[in-house]
C-alpha positions as CSV (number, residue, x, y, z in Angstrom):
1,M,-23.0,12.8,-6.3
2,A,-24.2,13.3,-3.3
3,D,-22.8,13.5,0.0
4,L,-22.0,9.9,0.6
5,S,-22.6,8.0,3.8
6,F,-21.3,5.5,6.2
7,D,-24.4,4.6,8.3
8,G,-24.5,1.4,9.7
9,R,-20.9,0.9,8.9
10,V,-18.2,0.1,12.0
11,A,-14.9,2.1,11.6
12,V,-11.8,1.6,13.5
13,V,-8.9,4.5,13.1
14,T,-5.6,3.5,14.8
15,G,-3.5,6.8,16.0
16,G,-7.1,8.3,15.6
17,G,-5.8,11.3,18.8
18,R,-4.7,13.6,17.1
19,G,-3.2,15.0,13.8
20,L,-4.6,13.0,10.4
21,G,-5.8,10.4,12.2
22,R,-8.4,12.5,14.6
23,E,-9.5,13.9,11.1
24,Y,-11.0,10.9,9.2
25,A,-12.2,9.7,12.8
26,L,-14.3,12.9,12.7
27,L,-14.9,12.5,9.8
28,L,-16.4,9.2,9.1
29,A,-18.3,9.7,12.2
30,E,-19.9,12.4,11.1
31,R,-21.2,10.7,7.9
32,G,-22.4,8.5,9.8
33,A,-19.6,5.5,10.7
34,A,-19.2,4.5,14.5
35,V,-16.0,4.5,15.5
36,V,-13.5,3.1,17.2
37,V,-11.1,5.9,18.0
38,N,-7.6,4.6,19.1
39,D,-4.9,6.4,20.1
40,V,-1.7,5.4,23.4
41,G,-1.3,9.5,23.3
42,G,2.4,8.9,23.1
43,A,5.1,11.2,22.2
44,L,6.2,11.5,18.9
45,D,9.1,8.9,19.7
46,G,6.6,6.7,20.4
47,A,7.8,7.0,24.6
48,G,4.8,7.1,27.4
49,T,1.3,7.3,27.1
50,D,-1.6,9.0,27.1
51,E,-5.2,8.7,27.9
52,G,-6.5,11.6,27.2
53,P,-5.9,12.1,23.2
54,A,-8.5,9.1,22.0
55,H,-10.9,9.5,24.9
56,E,-11.0,13.1,23.7
57,V,-11.8,12.5,20.7
58,A,-14.7,10.2,21.0
59,R,-16.4,12.8,23.0
60,E,-15.8,15.1,20.5
61,I,-17.9,12.7,18.9
62,T,-20.4,11.5,21.5
63,D,-20.8,15.7,22.1
64,A,-21.7,15.5,18.8
65,G,-24.3,12.9,18.6
66,G,-21.9,10.4,16.5
67,R,-21.0,7.1,18.0
68,A,-17.7,6.7,19.5
69,V,-15.9,4.3,21.6
70,A,-12.1,5.1,23.1
71,S,-9.1,2.5,22.7
72,T,-6.3,3.4,24.2
73,D,-4.3,-0.7,23.6
74,S,-1.2,-0.6,21.6
75,V,-0.6,-1.7,17.7
76,A,2.4,-2.7,18.6
77,T,1.7,-5.7,19.7
78,A,0.2,-8.8,18.4
79,A,-2.8,-8.4,21.4
80,G,-2.7,-4.8,21.4
81,G,-4.2,-5.2,17.4
82,R,-6.7,-7.8,18.8
83,A,-8.3,-5.7,21.5
84,I,-8.5,-2.9,19.7
85,I,-10.4,-4.7,16.9
86,D,-12.8,-6.7,19.7
87,T,-13.4,-3.1,21.0
88,A,-15.4,-2.9,17.7
89,V,-16.9,-5.9,17.9
90,E,-17.7,-6.0,21.2
91,N,-19.7,-2.4,21.5
92,F,-20.7,-2.1,17.9
93,G,-20.8,-5.0,16.9
94,R,-19.0,-5.9,13.8
95,I,-16.0,-3.6,12.3
96,D,-16.0,-2.5,8.6
97,I,-13.4,-0.4,8.0
98,L,-10.3,-0.2,9.3
99,V,-7.4,2.7,8.7
100,H,-4.2,2.6,10.1
101,N,-3.0,5.7,10.5
102,A,-0.8,5.4,14.1
103,G,2.7,6.2,13.9
104,I,6.0,7.2,16.0
105,V,9.3,8.9,14.3
106,R,12.9,8.2,14.8
107,R,15.1,10.0,13.5
108,A,18.6,9.1,12.5
109,A,21.4,8.5,10.0
110,L,21.9,4.9,8.6
111,R,25.0,4.2,10.0
112,D,24.0,5.4,13.4
113,M,20.3,4.2,14.1
114,T,20.5,1.7,16.5
115,D,18.7,-1.8,16.7
116,E,16.2,0.0,19.0
117,D,14.9,2.8,17.0
118,F,15.0,0.3,13.7
119,E,12.1,-1.7,15.9
120,A,9.7,0.5,17.8
121,V,9.0,2.2,14.2
122,L,8.7,-1.3,13.0
123,D,7.0,-2.5,15.7
124,V,3.9,0.3,15.0
125,H,3.9,1.4,11.6
126,L,4.4,-2.1,10.1
127,R,4.2,-5.0,12.6
128,G,1.7,-2.6,14.1
129,A,-0.8,-2.4,10.3
130,F,-0.2,-6.1,10.0
131,H,-1.8,-6.7,14.4
132,V,-4.9,-5.2,13.0
133,V,-5.7,-6.2,9.6
134,R,-5.2,-9.4,10.2
135,P,-7.8,-10.6,13.0
136,A,-10.0,-7.4,10.8
137,F,-9.6,-9.1,7.3
138,G,-10.9,-12.4,8.4
139,L,-14.0,-10.4,10.2
140,M,-14.9,-8.5,7.1
141,C,-13.6,-12.0,4.6
142,D,-16.1,-13.8,6.3
143,A,-19.5,-10.9,6.6
144,G,-18.4,-10.5,3.0
145,Y,-17.6,-7.0,3.2
146,G,-15.0,-4.9,4.0
147,R,-12.8,-1.6,3.3
148,I,-9.4,-1.6,4.6
149,V,-6.6,2.0,4.2
150,L,-3.1,1.5,5.4
151,T,-0.3,5.0,5.5
152,S,2.8,4.5,3.2
153,S,4.5,7.6,2.9
154,I,6.9,9.7,0.6
155,G,9.6,7.9,3.0
156,G,8.3,4.1,2.4
157,L,8.1,5.7,-2.2
158,Y,11.1,7.0,-2.5
159,G,12.6,6.6,1.1
160,N,15.0,9.9,2.3
161,H,17.3,10.8,4.7
162,E,17.4,10.0,8.4
163,V,14.7,7.4,8.3
164,A,16.2,4.1,7.5
165,N,13.3,2.2,10.0
166,Y,10.5,4.6,8.3
167,A,10.9,3.9,5.1
168,V,11.4,1.0,5.6
169,A,8.0,0.1,7.1
170,K,6.0,2.0,4.9
171,A,6.9,0.3,2.1
172,G,6.4,-3.4,3.7
173,V,2.9,-2.1,4.5
174,I,2.5,-1.1,1.1
175,G,2.9,-5.4,0.4
176,L,0.5,-5.8,3.2
177,S,-2.1,-4.1,1.8
178,N,-1.1,-6.1,-2.3
179,V,-1.7,-9.2,-0.4
180,A,-5.0,-7.9,1.6
181,A,-6.2,-7.1,-1.5
182,M,-5.8,-10.1,-3.7
183,E,-6.9,-12.0,-1.0
184,G,-10.1,-10.4,-0.1
185,A,-11.0,-9.8,-4.0
186,A,-13.8,-13.0,-3.4
187,H,-15.0,-11.6,-0.4
188,N,-15.4,-7.9,-1.4
189,V,-12.7,-6.3,0.8
190,T,-10.8,-4.0,-0.2
191,S,-7.4,-2.5,0.8
192,N,-5.8,0.4,-1.0
193,V,-2.9,2.7,0.5
194,I,-2.9,6.1,1.4
195,V,0.4,8.2,0.8
196,P,-0.8,12.1,2.6
197,A,0.9,14.7,3.4
198,A,0.0,17.3,6.2
199,V,1.9,19.6,8.5
200,T,0.7,18.0,11.8
201,R,3.2,17.2,15.2
202,M,4.9,14.9,12.5
203,A,6.3,17.5,11.0
204,A,8.2,18.4,14.3
205,G,11.7,20.3,13.5
206,I,10.9,21.0,9.7
207,D,11.0,24.3,8.5
208,T,7.0,24.6,6.8
209,S,6.4,28.5,6.5
210,A,7.2,28.2,2.4
211,Y,4.3,24.8,2.4
212,P,1.3,26.1,0.7
213,P,-2.1,25.0,3.1
214,M,-1.4,20.8,4.1
215,G,-4.0,20.4,6.8
216,P,-4.6,17.1,7.6
217,E,-8.1,18.5,5.9
218,L,-7.3,17.8,2.7
219,V,-6.9,14.5,3.1
220,A,-9.7,13.1,4.9
221,P,-11.9,12.9,2.1
222,V,-9.5,10.3,0.7
223,V,-9.4,8.5,3.0
224,G,-12.9,8.5,3.3
225,Y,-13.8,8.0,0.0
226,L,-11.5,4.8,0.1
227,A,-13.3,3.6,3.2
228,H,-16.6,3.8,1.6
229,E,-18.8,1.4,0.1
230,S,-18.8,2.9,-3.3
231,C,-15.8,2.6,-3.8
232,T,-14.4,-0.7,-5.7
233,A,-10.6,0.6,-5.6
234,T,-8.3,-2.2,-4.2
235,G,-4.6,-2.8,-4.2
236,E,-3.3,0.8,-5.8
237,L,-1.5,3.5,-3.4
238,F,-3.6,7.7,-3.9
239,I,-1.4,10.3,-3.1
240,A,-2.8,13.8,-1.4
241,L,0.0,15.8,-0.6
242,A,-1.0,20.0,-0.6
243,G,-4.6,19.8,-1.8
244,R,-3.0,17.2,-5.0
245,V,-4.4,13.7,-5.1
246,A,-3.0,11.5,-7.9
247,T,-2.3,7.1,-7.8
248,A,1.8,6.0,-8.3
249,A,2.2,2.5,-8.9
250,I,5.2,0.1,-9.4
251,T,6.1,0.0,-13.1
252,E,8.8,-1.9,-15.4
253,S,10.6,-1.3,-18.6
254,P,9.1,-4.2,-20.9
255,G,13.0,-5.4,-21.1
256,V,14.9,-7.9,-22.8
257,Y,15.2,-11.3,-23.4
258,R,18.1,-13.2,-24.6
259,P,18.3,-17.0,-23.6
260,S,21.3,-16.6,-21.9
261,W,23.6,-14.0,-20.5
262,T,27.0,-13.0,-19.5
263,M,28.0,-9.4,-17.4
264,A,29.1,-8.1,-21.1
265,D,25.6,-8.1,-22.3
266,V,24.0,-6.7,-19.5
267,A,26.5,-4.2,-19.9
268,E,25.8,-3.9,-23.9
269,H,21.4,-4.1,-23.6
270,F,21.9,-1.6,-19.3
271,D,20.5,0.9,-21.6
272,A,17.7,-0.7,-23.1
273,I,17.1,-2.7,-19.7
274,R,16.4,1.2,-18.3
275,D,14.1,1.8,-21.1
276,R,10.6,2.7,-19.4
277,S,10.3,5.0,-22.3
278,E,6.9,2.2,-22.6
279,P,5.9,1.6,-19.3
280,V,4.8,-1.8,-18.4
281,T,2.2,-2.0,-14.9
282,F,0.7,-5.1,-13.7
283,P,-2.4,-3.9,-11.4
284,V,-2.2,-5.6,-8.3
285,V,-5.9,-7.6,-8.2
286,P,-6.8,-10.0,-9.9
287,D,-3.2,-11.2,-10.5
288,A,0.0,-9.0,-10.9
289,H,2.1,-11.5,-9.2
290,G,1.2,-13.8,-11.6
291,D,1.1,-11.5,-14.9
292,H,4.6,-10.4,-14.1
293,I,5.3,-14.1,-14.5
294,R,3.4,-14.6,-17.8
295,Y,5.1,-11.6,-19.1
296,S,8.4,-12.3,-19.2
297,F,7.5,-16.1,-20.1
298,A,5.4,-14.6,-23.1
299,M,8.8,-12.9,-23.8
300,A,11.0,-16.1,-24.1
301,A,7.9,-18.1,-25.5
302,Q,8.4,-15.9,-28.5
303,A,11.4,-15.8,-28.6
304,G,11.9,-19.3,-29.2
305,A,9.2,-19.5,-31.5
306,M,11.1,-17.2,-33.3
307,S,14.3,-19.4,-33.0
308,A,12.3,-22.4,-33.9
309,R,10.8,-20.6,-37.4
310,A,14.2,-18.8,-38.3
311,K,15.4,-22.4,-37.6
312,S,12.4,-23.8,-40.0
313,S,13.4,-21.1,-42.6
314,Q,17.8,-21.9,-42.4
315,A,16.6,-25.8,-43.7
316,G,13.7,-25.1,-45.4
317,A,16.3,-23.3,-47.6
318,M,19.4,-25.5,-47.5
319,S,17.2,-28.5,-48.2
320,A,16.7,-26.4,-51.2
321,R,20.1,-25.9,-52.0
322,A,20.8,-29.7,-51.3
323,K,17.5,-30.2,-54.1
324,S,18.9,-27.5,-56.9
325,S,22.5,-29.2,-56.4
326,Q,21.3,-32.7,-56.6
327,A,18.8,-32.0,-59.9
328,G,21.2,-29.7,-61.5
329,A,23.9,-32.8,-60.9
330,T,21.7,-35.2,-62.6
331,H,21.1,-33.1,-65.6
332,A,24.4,-32.5,-66.2
C-alpha cells in the first residue's frame, strides 16, 4: 500500500508535547495534517504548567515545513476542552482527527488513595476525554467525517496495583469511545481505543532494563492508521506493545438459561456459566447493546418453545393413551 497521507486534514493531539503524544503529532504533521499540539506541560502528577513542550513540538513541525499551532489549555475542564477544539477551528477551519493522549499518574494503594488523587486522574484521562470529544464530535458529525482515537491502558483492561484512579479512568474511556462509535456511524465518524505501552516518562520508577525496544515510534503508526480516512474500523480496542499489535474485545460465555434460579442453582451450574470455550462477542457497531439483549431473549424464547413442544408432546401422548384406553374399554 502506498504511503498514507493526511493532506487537507486537521488534527488535535492532547498531551502532544512529550512521549507518545509528541510522536503522534510529528507523524500526522509529517504526512500532511495541520496539527494542534495541546499540552499544559505539567509534571507527571499533573502539578504545575509549562508552555514549553507544546510550543517546542509545534515549532519543530513548522520548522520542517508543516503546519501546527500550540495549545496549552487543560483538558481537565469543560472550558479547556472547548478551547482546544476552538483552536483547531480558528486556525485551520475544521477538525478531522482527535487523539486524546493527555494523562497524569498519581500512585497509591487503594486503601490509602485520597479523594483528590482519584479525582485529579479522572479529570485528565476520563473527563478530559469527554471535554474534547463532546465539542469535536458535533463538528465531525455535521461535516460528515471524523476520526477519534482515545487512549486506554493495560490497567484499564485488567487493573494494576496502586492505580485504582488510573484503571477506572482508562476503563471509562472505552465506554465513551463505544458510544461515539455507535452515534457516529451514520456520519462517517469512527472512534477507536489505543492501548499503548512505551517507555516514556510515565514509566518513571519502573525498572525497564530488561524490556525489549518499546519506543513511542512502535505505537504511532497504529494511531496514525486509526486516524486515517482509509481505516473504517470503529468501536474497537487496539493494543500496541513492544512491537506487538493486536486487538482486544469483551467476550461472554454462552451462558445457561433457566426459567427460575436459586442460589443453589447458580452454584450447581457455575462451571457452565463461566465456560468461555465457545466465546460470544458482540461488535460494538452497529448494535452490540441490542445484540446482547437479543441473544439472551433468544435463549429464553428457545427454551420456552422447547417447553411448549414438550408439553404438547406430553399432552398428545396422554390423549393417545386415553383414546387407546377408551377404545379398549369399548371393545371389551
